[in-house]
KEVEXKE-107754 format. One record per atom (N, C-alpha, C, O): residue in one letter; atom name; z, y, x. Coordinates in Angstrom, 2 decimals. Layout:
+----+----+---------+---------+---------+
| aa | at |      c3 |      c2 |      c1 |
+----+----+---------+---------+---------+
|  a | CA |       Z |       Y |       X |
...
+----+----+---------+---------+---------+
This chain:
+----+----+---------+---------+---------+
| aa | at |      c3 |      c2 |      c1 |
+----+----+---------+---------+---------+
|  q |  N |    0.00 |   -1.20 |    0.85 |
|  q | CA |    0.00 |    0.00 |    0.00 |
|  q |  C |    0.00 |    1.23 |    0.88 |
|  q |  O |    0.83 |    1.36 |    1.78 |
|  v |  N |   -0.93 |    2.12 |    0.62 |
|  v | CA |   -1.03 |    3.35 |    1.40 |
|  v |  C |   -0.07 |    4.39 |    0.85 |
|  v |  O |    0.02 |    4.59 |   -0.36 |
|  q |  N |    0.64 |    5.05 |    1.75 |
|  q | CA |    1.51 |    6.12 |    1.30 |
|  q |  C |    1.78 |    7.10 |    2.44 |
|  q |  O |    1.60 |    6.79 |    3.62 |
|  l |  N |    2.22 |    8.29 |    2.03 |
|  l | CA |    2.64 |    9.32 |    2.97 |
|  l |  C |    4.14 |    9.52 |    2.77 |
|  l |  O |    4.62 |    9.61 |    1.64 |
|  v |  N |    4.85 |    9.59 |    3.86 |
|  v | CA |    6.29 |    9.78 |    3.79 |
|  v |  C |    6.69 |   10.95 |    4.68 |
|  v |  O |    6.43 |   10.94 |    5.89 |
|  e |  N |    7.32 |   11.96 |    4.07 |
|  e | CA |    7.79 |   13.11 |    4.84 |
|  e |  C |    9.22 |   12.87 |    5.32 |
|  e |  O |    9.97 |   12.08 |    4.75 |
|  s |  N |    9.54 |   13.56 |    6.38 |
|  s | CA |   10.92 |   13.57 |    6.88 |
|  s |  C |   11.14 |   14.87 |    7.65 |
|  s |  O |   10.19 |   15.59 |    7.96 |
|  g |  N |   12.39 |   15.16 |    7.94 |
|  g | CA |   12.70 |   16.32 |    8.77 |
|  g |  C |   13.25 |   17.51 |    8.02 |
|  g |  O |   13.64 |   18.50 |    8.64 |
|  g |  N |   13.29 |   17.43 |    6.69 |
|  g | CA |   13.85 |   18.55 |    5.94 |
|  g |  C |   15.36 |   18.61 |    6.11 |
|  g |  O |   15.97 |   17.72 |    6.70 |
|  g |  N |   15.94 |   19.68 |    5.60 |
|  g | CA |   17.39 |   19.83 |    5.70 |
|  g |  C |   17.81 |   21.26 |    5.50 |
|  g |  O |   17.07 |   22.08 |    4.95 |
|  w |  N |   19.00 |   21.53 |    5.95 |
|  w | CA |   19.58 |   22.88 |    5.83 |
|  w |  C |   19.54 |   23.56 |    7.17 |
|  w |  O |   19.79 |   22.94 |    8.21 |
|  v |  N |   19.22 |   24.85 |    7.16 |
|  v | CA |   19.18 |   25.60 |    8.41 |
|  v |  C |   19.54 |   27.06 |    8.11 |
|  v |  O |   19.27 |   27.56 |    7.01 |
|  q |  N |   20.13 |   27.72 |    9.06 |
|  q | CA |   20.44 |   29.14 |    8.89 |
|  q |  C |   19.19 |   29.98 |    9.14 |
|  q |  O |   18.29 |   29.58 |    9.88 |
|  a |  N |   19.15 |   31.14 |    8.52 |
|  a | CA |   18.04 |   32.06 |    8.72 |
|  a |  C |   17.83 |   32.33 |   10.20 |
|  a |  O |   18.78 |   32.53 |   10.96 |
|  g |  N |   16.59 |   32.32 |   10.59 |
|  g | CA |   16.25 |   32.48 |   12.00 |
|  g |  C |   16.09 |   31.17 |   12.74 |
|  g |  O |   15.61 |   31.14 |   13.87 |
|  g |  N |   16.50 |   30.10 |   12.10 |
|  g | CA |   16.44 |   28.79 |   12.74 |
|  g |  C |   15.08 |   28.13 |   12.60 |
|  g |  O |   14.13 |   28.72 |   12.07 |
|  s |  N |   15.00 |   26.89 |   13.08 |
|  s | CA |   13.74 |   26.15 |   13.10 |
|  s |  C |   13.92 |   24.73 |   12.56 |
|  s |  O |   15.00 |   24.16 |   12.65 |
|  l |  N |   12.86 |   24.20 |   12.02 |
|  l | CA |   12.81 |   22.81 |   11.59 |
|  l |  C |   11.40 |   22.30 |   11.84 |
|  l |  O |   10.43 |   23.07 |   11.81 |
|  t |  N |   11.28 |   21.01 |   12.09 |
|  t | CA |    9.97 |   20.39 |   12.17 |
|  t |  C |    9.90 |   19.26 |   11.14 |
|  t |  O |   10.71 |   18.34 |   11.15 |
|  l |  N |    8.91 |   19.36 |   10.27 |
|  l | CA |    8.68 |   18.33 |    9.27 |
|  l |  C |    7.64 |   17.34 |    9.80 |
|  l |  O |    6.70 |   17.72 |   10.51 |
|  s |  N |    7.82 |   16.09 |    9.46 |
|  s | CA |    6.89 |   15.04 |    9.85 |
|  s |  C |    6.34 |   14.36 |    8.61 |
|  s |  O |    7.00 |   14.31 |    7.56 |
|  c |  N |    5.14 |   13.84 |    8.73 |
|  c | CA |    4.48 |   13.16 |    7.63 |
|  c |  C |    3.80 |   11.92 |    8.22 |
|  c |  O |    2.90 |   12.04 |    9.04 |
|  e |  N |    4.24 |   10.76 |    7.79 |
|  e | CA |    3.71 |    9.52 |    8.35 |
|  e |  C |    2.86 |    8.79 |    7.32 |
|  e |  O |    3.30 |    8.57 |    6.19 |
|  a |  N |    1.66 |    8.42 |    7.71 |
|  a | CA |    0.79 |    7.63 |    6.84 |
|  a |  C |    0.99 |    6.16 |    7.16 |
|  a |  O |    0.94 |    5.75 |    8.32 |
|  s |  N |    1.23 |    5.37 |    6.14 |
|  s | CA |    1.42 |    3.94 |    6.36 |
|  s |  C |    0.45 |    3.15 |    5.48 |
|  s |  O |   -0.09 |    3.68 |    4.51 |
|  g |  N |    0.25 |    1.88 |    5.83 |
|  g | CA |   -0.71 |    1.05 |    5.11 |
|  g |  C |   -1.95 |    0.87 |    5.94 |
|  g |  O |   -1.97 |    1.21 |    7.12 |
|  e |  N |   -2.99 |    0.33 |    5.34 |
|  e | CA |   -4.24 |    0.06 |    6.06 |
|  e |  C |   -5.05 |    1.34 |    6.19 |
|  e |  O |   -6.03 |    1.56 |    5.48 |
|  i |  N |   -4.62 |    2.18 |    7.11 |
|  i | CA |   -5.25 |    3.48 |    7.34 |
|  i |  C |   -5.90 |    3.51 |    8.71 |
|  i |  O |   -5.29 |    3.14 |    9.71 |
|  f |  N |   -7.15 |    3.95 |    8.73 |
|  f | CA |   -7.84 |    4.06 |   10.01 |
|  f |  C |   -7.68 |    5.44 |   10.62 |
|  f |  O |   -7.62 |    5.60 |   11.84 |
|  r |  N |   -7.62 |    6.44 |    9.72 |
|  r | CA |   -7.65 |    7.80 |   10.23 |
|  r |  C |   -7.07 |    8.76 |    9.20 |
|  r |  O |   -7.26 |    8.60 |    7.99 |
|  m |  N |   -6.36 |    9.78 |    9.70 |
|  m | CA |   -5.90 |   10.87 |    8.87 |
|  m |  C |   -6.91 |   12.01 |    9.05 |
|  m |  O |   -7.04 |   12.54 |   10.15 |
|  n |  N |   -7.60 |   12.38 |    8.00 |
|  n | CA |   -8.57 |   13.47 |    8.09 |
|  n |  C |   -7.90 |   14.79 |    7.77 |
|  n |  O |   -6.98 |   15.19 |    8.48 |
|  a |  N |   -8.32 |   15.48 |    6.73 |
|  a | CA |   -7.71 |   16.77 |    6.40 |
|  a |  C |   -6.23 |   16.58 |    6.10 |
|  a |  O |   -5.81 |   15.61 |    5.47 |
|  l |  N |   -5.46 |   17.53 |    6.58 |
|  l | CA |   -4.00 |   17.50 |    6.40 |
|  l |  C |   -3.56 |   18.87 |    5.89 |
|  l |  O |   -4.05 |   19.90 |    6.36 |
|  a |  N |   -2.65 |   18.88 |    4.95 |
|  a | CA |   -2.13 |   20.14 |    4.44 |
|  a |  C |   -0.65 |   19.99 |    4.14 |
|  a |  O |   -0.15 |   18.91 |    3.84 |
|  w |  N |    0.04 |   21.12 |    4.22 |
|  w | CA |    1.44 |   21.19 |    3.78 |
|  w |  C |    1.53 |   22.21 |    2.66 |
|  w |  O |    0.99 |   23.32 |    2.74 |
|  y |  N |    2.22 |   21.81 |    1.60 |
|  y | CA |    2.47 |   22.66 |    0.46 |
|  y |  C |    3.98 |   22.82 |    0.30 |
|  y |  O |    4.76 |   22.05 |    0.86 |
|  r |  N |    4.36 |   23.82 |   -0.47 |
|  r | CA |    5.77 |   23.96 |   -0.82 |
|  r |  C |    5.90 |   24.48 |   -2.25 |
|  r |  O |    5.01 |   25.15 |   -2.78 |
|  q |  N |    7.03 |   24.13 |   -2.83 |
|  q | CA |    7.30 |   24.60 |   -4.19 |
|  q |  C |    8.77 |   24.99 |   -4.29 |
|  q |  O |    9.67 |   24.17 |   -4.13 |
|  a |  N |    8.97 |   26.26 |   -4.56 |
|  a | CA |   10.32 |   26.77 |   -4.76 |
|  a |  C |   10.65 |   26.70 |   -6.24 |
|  a |  O |    9.74 |   26.66 |   -7.07 |
|  p |  N |   11.93 |   26.69 |   -6.60 |
|  p | CA |   12.32 |   26.61 |   -8.02 |
|  p |  C |   11.69 |   27.73 |   -8.83 |
|  p |  O |   11.77 |   28.90 |   -8.48 |
|  g |  N |   11.06 |   27.34 |   -9.94 |
|  g | CA |   10.48 |   28.32 |  -10.83 |
|  g |  C |    9.17 |   28.93 |  -10.37 |
|  g |  O |    8.64 |   29.84 |  -11.01 |
|  k |  N |    8.64 |   28.43 |   -9.26 |
|  k | CA |    7.38 |   28.96 |   -8.72 |
|  k |  C |    6.33 |   27.87 |   -8.63 |
|  k |  O |    6.66 |   26.69 |   -8.56 |
|  p |  N |    5.06 |   28.26 |   -8.64 |
|  p | CA |    4.01 |   27.24 |   -8.51 |
|  p |  C |    3.95 |   26.70 |   -7.09 |
|  p |  O |    4.42 |   27.34 |   -6.15 |
|  r |  N |    3.37 |   25.53 |   -6.95 |
|  r | CA |    3.20 |   24.95 |   -5.62 |
|  r |  C |    2.16 |   25.77 |   -4.87 |
|  r |  O |    1.11 |   26.10 |   -5.42 |
|  e |  N |    2.45 |   26.08 |   -3.60 |
|  e | CA |    1.51 |   26.86 |   -2.80 |
|  e |  C |    1.22 |   26.12 |   -1.50 |
|  e |  O |    2.07 |   25.42 |   -0.95 |
|  r |  N |    0.00 |   26.30 |   -1.02 |
|  r | CA |   -0.37 |   25.70 |    0.25 |
|  r |  C |    0.03 |   26.64 |    1.38 |
|  r |  O |   -0.31 |   27.83 |    1.35 |
|  v |  N |    0.73 |   26.14 |    2.35 |
|  v | CA |    1.18 |   26.99 |    3.45 |
|  v |  C |    0.37 |   26.75 |    4.72 |
|  v |  O |    0.28 |   27.65 |    5.57 |
|  a |  N |   -0.20 |   25.58 |    4.88 |
|  a | CA |   -0.98 |   25.30 |    6.08 |
|  a |  C |   -1.99 |   24.20 |    5.80 |
|  a |  O |   -1.74 |   23.28 |    5.02 |
|  h |  N |   -3.13 |   24.31 |    6.46 |
|  h | CA |   -4.21 |   23.33 |    6.26 |
|  h |  C |   -4.96 |   23.12 |    7.56 |
|  h |  O |   -5.25 |   24.07 |    8.28 |
|  m |  N |   -5.26 |   21.87 |    7.84 |
|  m | CA |   -6.10 |   21.53 |    8.98 |
|  m |  C |   -7.21 |   20.62 |    8.48 |
|  m |  O |   -6.94 |   19.54 |    7.96 |
|  n |  N |   -8.48 |   21.04 |    8.64 |
|  n | CA |   -9.55 |   20.18 |    8.14 |
|  n |  C |   -9.85 |   19.07 |    9.15 |
|  n |  O |   -9.23 |   18.99 |   10.21 |
|  s |  N |  -10.80 |   18.22 |    8.81 |
|  s | CA |  -11.07 |   17.06 |    9.65 |
|  s |  C |  -11.56 |   17.46 |   11.03 |
|  s |  O |  -11.40 |   16.72 |   12.00 |
|  g |  N |  -12.16 |   18.65 |   11.13 |
|  g | CA |  -12.64 |   19.12 |   12.42 |
|  g |  C |  -11.59 |   19.85 |   13.24 |
|  g |  O |  -11.83 |   20.20 |   14.39 |
|  g |  N |  -10.43 |   20.06 |   12.65 |
|  g | CA |   -9.35 |   20.71 |   13.37 |
|  g |  C |   -9.19 |   22.20 |   13.10 |
|  g |  O |   -8.32 |   22.84 |   13.68 |
|  t |  N |  -10.02 |   22.75 |   12.21 |
|  t | CA |   -9.87 |   24.16 |   11.85 |
|  t |  C |   -8.62 |   24.34 |   11.01 |
|  t |  O |   -8.37 |   23.58 |   10.07 |
|  i |  N |   -7.83 |   25.36 |   11.35 |
|  i | CA |   -6.52 |   25.57 |   10.73 |
|  i |  C |   -6.47 |   26.91 |    9.99 |
|  i |  O |   -6.99 |   27.92 |   10.47 |
|  t |  N |   -5.85 |   26.88 |    8.83 |
|  t | CA |   -5.57 |   28.11 |    8.09 |
|  t |  C |   -4.12 |   28.09 |    7.65 |
|  t |  O |   -3.54 |   27.03 |    7.39 |
|  y |  N |   -3.54 |   29.29 |    7.56 |
|  y | CA |   -2.15 |   29.45 |    7.12 |
|  y |  C |   -2.07 |   30.47 |    6.00 |
|  y |  O |   -2.88 |   31.39 |    5.92 |
|  a |  N |   -1.07 |   30.28 |    5.15 |
|  a | CA |   -0.75 |   31.33 |    4.20 |
|  a |  C |   -0.23 |   32.53 |    4.96 |
|  a |  O |    0.41 |   32.38 |    6.01 |
|  d |  N |   -0.49 |   33.73 |    4.45 |
|  d | CA |   -0.05 |   34.94 |    5.14 |
|  d |  C |    1.46 |   34.96 |    5.37 |
|  d |  O |    1.95 |   35.47 |    6.37 |
|  s |  N |    2.18 |   34.38 |    4.42 |
|  s | CA |    3.65 |   34.43 |    4.48 |
|  s |  C |    4.22 |   33.62 |    5.64 |
|  s |  O |    5.38 |   33.82 |    6.01 |
|  v |  N |    3.43 |   32.72 |    6.23 |
|  v | CA |    3.97 |   31.88 |    7.30 |
|  v |  C |    3.22 |   32.05 |    8.62 |
|  v |  O |    3.59 |   31.43 |    9.62 |
|  k |  N |    2.19 |   32.87 |    8.63 |
|  k | CA |    1.42 |   33.07 |    9.87 |
|  k |  C |    2.31 |   33.54 |   11.00 |
|  k |  O |    3.14 |   34.43 |   10.84 |
|  g |  N |    2.11 |   32.93 |   12.15 |
|  g | CA |    2.91 |   33.29 |   13.32 |
|  g |  C |    4.26 |   32.60 |   13.38 |
|  g |  O |    4.95 |   32.69 |   14.39 |
|  r |  N |    4.64 |   31.91 |   12.30 |
|  r | CA |    5.95 |   31.23 |   12.29 |
|  r |  C |    5.80 |   29.72 |   12.14 |
|  r |  O |    6.62 |   28.97 |   12.67 |
|  f |  N |    4.78 |   29.27 |   11.44 |
|  f | CA |    4.57 |   27.85 |   11.19 |
|  f |  C |    3.37 |   27.35 |   11.99 |
|  f |  O |    2.40 |   28.09 |   12.22 |
|  t |  N |    3.45 |   26.09 |   12.42 |
|  t | CA |    2.35 |   25.47 |   13.15 |
|  t |  C |    2.10 |   24.08 |   12.59 |
|  t |  O |    3.00 |   23.24 |   12.56 |
|  i |  N |    0.87 |   23.83 |   12.17 |
|  i | CA |    0.49 |   22.51 |   11.68 |
|  i |  C |   -0.19 |   21.74 |   12.80 |
|  i |  O |   -0.94 |   22.31 |   13.59 |
|  s |  N |    0.07 |   20.44 |   12.85 |
|  s | CA |   -0.59 |   19.61 |   13.85 |
|  s |  C |   -0.74 |   18.19 |   13.31 |
|  s |  O |   -0.17 |   17.82 |   12.29 |
|  r |  N |   -1.53 |   17.42 |   14.05 |
|  r | CA |   -1.85 |   16.07 |   13.60 |
|  r |  C |   -2.02 |   15.17 |   14.82 |
|  r |  O |   -2.60 |   15.58 |   15.82 |
|  d |  N |   -1.52 |   13.96 |   14.72 |
|  d | CA |   -1.68 |   12.97 |   15.79 |
|  d |  C |   -2.34 |   11.75 |   15.15 |
|  d |  O |   -1.66 |   10.93 |   14.52 |
|  n |  N |   -3.64 |   11.62 |   15.30 |
|  n | CA |   -4.35 |   10.54 |   14.63 |
|  n |  C |   -3.97 |    9.17 |   15.18 |
|  n |  O |   -3.98 |    8.19 |   14.45 |
|  a |  N |   -3.66 |    9.11 |   16.44 |
|  a | CA |   -3.27 |    7.83 |   17.03 |
|  a |  C |   -2.02 |    7.28 |   16.37 |
|  a |  O |   -1.87 |    6.07 |   16.19 |
|  k |  N |   -1.11 |    8.18 |   16.02 |
|  k | CA |    0.15 |    7.78 |   15.39 |
|  k |  C |    0.08 |    7.88 |   13.87 |
|  k |  O |    1.02 |    7.49 |   13.17 |
|  k |  N |   -1.03 |    8.42 |   13.35 |
|  k | CA |   -1.19 |    8.63 |   11.90 |
|  k |  C |   -0.07 |    9.51 |   11.38 |
|  k |  O |    0.54 |    9.23 |   10.34 |
|  m |  N |    0.20 |   10.57 |   12.12 |
|  m | CA |    1.29 |   11.47 |   11.80 |
|  m |  C |    0.78 |   12.90 |   11.65 |
|  m |  O |   -0.15 |   13.31 |   12.34 |
|  g |  N |    1.42 |   13.64 |   10.75 |
|  g | CA |    1.18 |   15.06 |   10.64 |
|  g |  C |    2.51 |   15.77 |   10.81 |
|  g |  O |    3.57 |   15.20 |   10.56 |
|  y |  N |    2.44 |   17.06 |   11.25 |
|  y | CA |    3.67 |   17.80 |   11.52 |
|  y |  C |    3.54 |   19.23 |   11.01 |
|  y |  O |    2.44 |   19.78 |   10.88 |
|  l |  N |    4.69 |   19.81 |   10.72 |
|  l | CA |    4.76 |   21.24 |   10.43 |
|  l |  C |    5.97 |   21.78 |   11.16 |
|  l |  O |    7.11 |   21.52 |   10.78 |
|  q |  N |    5.71 |   22.53 |   12.22 |
|  q | CA |    6.77 |   23.18 |   12.96 |
|  q |  C |    7.04 |   24.53 |   12.31 |
|  q |  O |    6.12 |   25.33 |   12.12 |
|  m |  N |    8.28 |   24.78 |   11.97 |
|  m | CA |    8.65 |   26.01 |   11.28 |
|  m |  C |    9.69 |   26.74 |   12.11 |
|  m |  O |   10.74 |   26.18 |   12.45 |
|  t |  N |    9.41 |   27.98 |   12.44 |
|  t | CA |   10.34 |   28.79 |   13.23 |
|  t |  C |   10.67 |   30.08 |   12.48 |
|  t |  O |    9.98 |   30.47 |   11.54 |
|  n |  N |   11.74 |   30.74 |   12.94 |
|  n | CA |   12.15 |   32.00 |   12.34 |
|  n |  C |   12.19 |   31.91 |   10.81 |
|  n |  O |   11.65 |   32.76 |   10.10 |
|  l |  N |   12.85 |   30.87 |   10.34 |
|  l | CA |   12.90 |   30.62 |    8.90 |
|  l |  C |   13.73 |   31.68 |    8.20 |
|  l |  O |   14.70 |   32.21 |    8.75 |
|  n |  N |   13.35 |   31.98 |    6.97 |
|  n | CA |   14.12 |   32.89 |    6.15 |
|  n |  C |   14.34 |   32.28 |    4.77 |
|  n |  O |   13.79 |   31.22 |    4.45 |
|  e |  N |   15.16 |   32.94 |    3.97 |
|  e | CA |   15.57 |   32.37 |    2.68 |
|  e |  C |   14.36 |   32.12 |    1.77 |
|  e |  O |   14.39 |   31.21 |    0.94 |
|  e |  N |   13.32 |   32.92 |    1.92 |
|  e | CA |   12.13 |   32.75 |    1.08 |
|  e |  C |   11.37 |   31.46 |    1.42 |
|  e |  O |   10.47 |   31.06 |    0.68 |
|  d |  N |   11.72 |   30.83 |    2.53 |
|  d | CA |   11.08 |   29.56 |    2.89 |
|  d |  C |   11.75 |   28.36 |    2.22 |
|  d |  O |   11.27 |   27.23 |    2.33 |
|  t |  N |   12.85 |   28.61 |    1.53 |
|  t | CA |   13.54 |   27.52 |    0.83 |
|  t |  C |   12.63 |   26.95 |   -0.25 |
|  t |  O |   12.15 |   27.67 |   -1.12 |
|  a |  N |   12.40 |   25.64 |   -0.18 |
|  a | CA |   11.49 |   24.98 |   -1.12 |
|  a |  C |   11.47 |   23.49 |   -0.83 |
|  a |  O |   12.02 |   23.02 |    0.17 |
|  v |  N |   10.82 |   22.75 |   -1.72 |
|  v | CA |   10.47 |   21.37 |   -1.41 |
|  v |  C |    9.10 |   21.40 |   -0.76 |
|  v |  O |    8.15 |   21.97 |   -1.30 |
|  y |  N |    8.99 |   20.77 |    0.39 |
|  y | CA |    7.74 |   20.76 |    1.14 |
|  y |  C |    7.05 |   19.41 |    0.97 |
|  y |  O |    7.68 |   18.35 |    1.06 |
|  y |  N |    5.75 |   19.47 |    0.74 |
|  y | CA |    4.95 |   18.27 |    0.50 |
|  y |  C |    3.82 |   18.17 |    1.51 |
|  y |  O |    3.18 |   19.16 |    1.85 |
|  c |  N |    3.61 |   16.98 |    1.97 |
|  c | CA |    2.47 |   16.66 |    2.82 |
|  c |  C |    1.34 |   16.15 |    1.92 |
|  c |  O |    1.57 |   15.41 |    0.97 |
|  n |  N |    0.12 |   16.56 |    2.26 |
|  n | CA |   -1.06 |   16.10 |    1.52 |
|  n |  C |   -2.15 |   15.78 |    2.54 |
|  n |  O |   -2.41 |   16.57 |    3.44 |
|  a |  N |   -2.77 |   14.63 |    2.39 |
|  a | CA |   -3.77 |   14.27 |    3.39 |
|  a |  C |   -4.88 |   13.42 |    2.79 |
|  a |  O |   -4.67 |   12.66 |    1.84 |
|  n |  N |   -6.05 |   13.57 |    3.38 |
|  n | CA |   -7.16 |   12.66 |    3.10 |
|  n |  C |   -7.08 |   11.52 |    4.11 |
|  n |  O |   -7.18 |   11.75 |    5.31 |
|  l |  N |   -6.89 |   10.32 |    3.62 |
|  l | CA |   -6.71 |    9.17 |    4.49 |
|  l |  C |   -7.90 |    8.22 |    4.37 |
|  l |  O |   -8.31 |    7.84 |    3.27 |
|  q |  N |   -8.43 |    7.85 |    5.53 |
|  q | CA |   -9.56 |    6.92 |    5.58 |
|  q |  C |   -9.01 |    5.52 |    5.75 |
|  q |  O |   -8.40 |    5.19 |    6.77 |
|  g |  N |   -9.25 |    4.67 |    4.73 |
|  g | CA |   -8.77 |    3.30 |    4.79 |
|  g |  C |   -9.89 |    2.30 |    4.58 |
|  g |  O |  -11.06 |    2.67 |    4.57 |
|  s |  N |   -9.52 |    1.05 |    4.42 |
|  s | CA |  -10.50 |   -0.01 |    4.27 |
|  s |  C |  -11.31 |    0.14 |    2.98 |
|  s |  O |  -12.41 |   -0.40 |    2.88 |
|  r |  N |  -10.77 |    0.86 |    2.01 |
|  r | CA |  -11.46 |    1.04 |    0.72 |
|  r |  C |  -12.14 |    2.39 |    0.63 |
|  r |  O |  -12.60 |    2.79 |   -0.45 |
|  g |  N |  -12.21 |    3.09 |    1.74 |
|  g | CA |  -12.82 |    4.41 |    1.73 |
|  g |  C |  -11.78 |    5.49 |    1.94 |
|  g |  O |  -10.68 |    5.22 |    2.41 |
|  m |  N |  -12.13 |    6.73 |    1.59 |
|  m | CA |  -11.21 |    7.85 |    1.79 |
|  m |  C |  -10.64 |    8.31 |    0.46 |
|  m |  O |  -11.34 |    8.36 |   -0.55 |
|  d |  N |   -9.37 |    8.63 |    0.47 |
|  d | CA |   -8.71 |    9.10 |   -0.74 |
|  d |  C |   -7.67 |   10.13 |   -0.36 |
|  d |  O |   -7.29 |   10.26 |    0.80 |
|  n |  N |   -7.20 |   10.85 |   -1.36 |
|  n | CA |   -6.23 |   11.91 |   -1.15 |
|  n |  C |   -4.85 |   11.44 |   -1.58 |
|  n |  O |   -4.68 |   10.82 |   -2.63 |
|  y |  N |   -3.85 |   11.74 |   -0.74 |
|  y | CA |   -2.49 |   11.26 |   -1.01 |
|  y |  C |   -1.49 |   12.41 |   -0.87 |
|  y |  O |   -1.70 |   13.35 |   -0.11 |
|  w |  N |   -0.41 |   12.29 |   -1.63 |
|  w | CA |    0.72 |   13.21 |   -1.55 |
|  w |  C |    1.95 |   12.45 |   -1.10 |
|  w |  O |    2.15 |   11.28 |   -1.46 |
|  g |  N |    2.78 |   13.10 |   -0.33 |
|  g | CA |    4.08 |   12.57 |   -0.02 |
|  g |  C |    5.05 |   12.89 |   -1.14 |
|  g |  O |    4.70 |   13.55 |   -2.12 |
|  q |  N |    6.28 |   12.40 |   -1.00 |
|  q | CA |    7.27 |   12.55 |   -2.05 |
|  q |  C |    8.00 |   13.89 |   -1.99 |
|  q |  O |    8.69 |   14.26 |   -2.94 |
|  g |  N |    7.85 |   14.59 |   -0.90 |
|  g | CA |    8.50 |   15.88 |   -0.74 |
|  g |  C |    9.79 |   15.79 |    0.05 |
|  g |  O |   10.49 |   14.77 |    0.02 |
|  t |  N |   10.10 |   16.86 |    0.75 |
|  t | CA |   11.35 |   16.95 |    1.50 |
|  t |  C |   11.91 |   18.36 |    1.32 |
|  t |  O |   11.18 |   19.35 |    1.42 |
|  q |  N |   13.20 |   18.44 |    1.05 |
|  q | CA |   13.84 |   19.73 |    0.75 |
|  q |  C |   14.15 |   20.49 |    2.04 |
|  q |  O |   14.71 |   19.94 |    2.99 |
|  v |  N |   13.79 |   21.76 |    2.04 |
|  v | CA |   14.17 |   22.67 |    3.12 |
|  v |  C |   14.98 |   23.80 |    2.50 |
|  v |  O |   14.52 |   24.48 |    1.58 |
|  t |  N |   16.19 |   23.99 |    2.99 |
|  t | CA |   17.06 |   25.03 |    2.47 |
|  t |  C |   17.45 |   25.96 |    3.62 |
|  t |  O |   17.98 |   25.51 |    4.63 |
|  v |  N |   17.17 |   27.25 |    3.45 |
|  v | CA |   17.49 |   28.25 |    4.46 |
|  v |  C |   18.54 |   29.18 |    3.89 |
|  v |  O |   18.35 |   29.76 |    2.82 |
|  s |  N |   19.63 |   29.33 |    4.60 |
|  s | CA |   20.70 |   30.20 |    4.11 |
|  s |  C |   20.88 |   31.38 |    5.05 |
|  s |  O |   20.58 |   31.32 |    6.24 |
|  a |  N |   21.37 |   32.47 |    4.46 |
|  a | CA |   21.56 |   33.70 |    5.26 |
|  a |  C |   22.69 |   33.53 |    6.27 |
|  a |  O |   22.98 |   34.46 |    7.02 |
+----+----+---------+---------+---------+
C-alpha cells in the first residue's frame, strides 16, 4: 500500500526552527512533484512550498526566505525546513506528492502533522 507519512511537527517558540519530513512507502520508484500545504483553524488549506519534477521551486510569499523545500529521491523522502517561525505559522502541515509506482503515477496526501508556534 502506497502512503505518505509526515513527521517532525511539534511545539516551538517564536524564532525557532523545525524540519518536517515526508516519507513515501510502498512500491514506489520515484517521488516526482512535492508540495507542502498547511491549514490553520478556520482557514482554508494553503500551499506553502512546491517543487516540480524538474526541481523548480516556488514558495508562498508568507514563507519566502524562511522555509526550504527539498527532496531525496534515493530515500523517497521530502523535507520542509522552517526557520524564524512565528505564531502565524501555527497549522497542520500536509505533504503532497506525485508518486511513480508499478501502477503508474498518482497523487497522495499525508495525514498531517501539527506545528504550534508560541510567543
